N, C-alpha and C positions, 0 to 999 in steps of 0.2 A: 840871819833872818828871811831871807830870800830863797836861800835855798831850801829852808825847811818848809816855808808856802809852796816853793815848786816841790817837793817832794810830796807833800800833802795830797796837793792837785793832782801829780802823777799817780800816786796811789789811787785816788778818788775815780780818775779814771779809767784806771785798769781792771777796778773792781764793779763798775757798769758796763764796761765792754764785756767782759768774762759774764756776766749775768744775762748780758742780751744774747752773747751768745748761746748761753746753756738753754734759755726760752727757745731756741730756734724757731723756726717757722708756725706759730701757732694762734689761734683766733678762739672767741668765745660765742659758743652760737646763743640761738635765743632762749635757751635753759639757763645761762649762767655756765656753763661747763666750758673749760678749757680742753681743747682739740688741737692736736697737733698734726703737722704733715711728716709723713715717713722720712727718714735721713734725705736728703736730695730731692725731696718731693717737692710739692707745691699744695699753697690752703686756699679756698677761693670760697667766695659766698656766689649760689648759682641763680638763677631766676626768681626762686621760692625762698630768696634769703637763706636758705641750708648749707651748712657748711660741707664742702664736698674737698678731698685731697687727689693726689695724681701721686703716681711714684716717681715721676721727673716731672720736670717742667712742663705748665699748660698755658693754652692760651683759648682766645673764645673766637667761634667761628662766626659767618653772616647771620646762623639761625639763634646765635645766643647759646650756643652749647657749649662748654667746656670740655675740651681735647687735652689730653696728656700724652707724652709718650708713654711707652708701657716698659721701659727702661728705667731703672731706679740711678735717679740723677742723669736722667737723657733730657736732650734737648727739643723742643716743639717750637716752631716759628708759623707764622701766616706768610705764605710766598706771594709774589709781587701780583698773581689772579686772586689771593685772597683767600687762597685754601690754606687748612692746615697742615704741616708736614712736619713729623716727629720719629726721632730716634728710635728703633725698631718698630714701631706701630703707635699710631694714636687711639686710645681709649678714652671712653667717656669718664670724668672726673666722679667718684665716687664715695661716700661714707665709710666704706667696709676700709680703703684705702688708709685714713684716718687713722690717728692712736690717739690714747687718752679716753679719758670718760665722755661717753657718747649718749 
């Protein structure tokens, strides 16, 4: 009985983990549409509560602007002085990088 119960729990866990992975990095915009970041990218809400995406990781600078790595899957950090540093170059997050219904 315990083995059977364990098998069911493991199966349900694997299904939920797979579903979460398949959904990826997505969000719902103010119109109810599901928008996703590109593979390796980031999705965030900007100051106007609009869904924006970046090709790589994103950070928010001192002025509240979302800046992202120009490279797919690239990293982005805030350095010790508070300035963004990105793999490739830092570019503004944009709706044009998002995937899905806009």
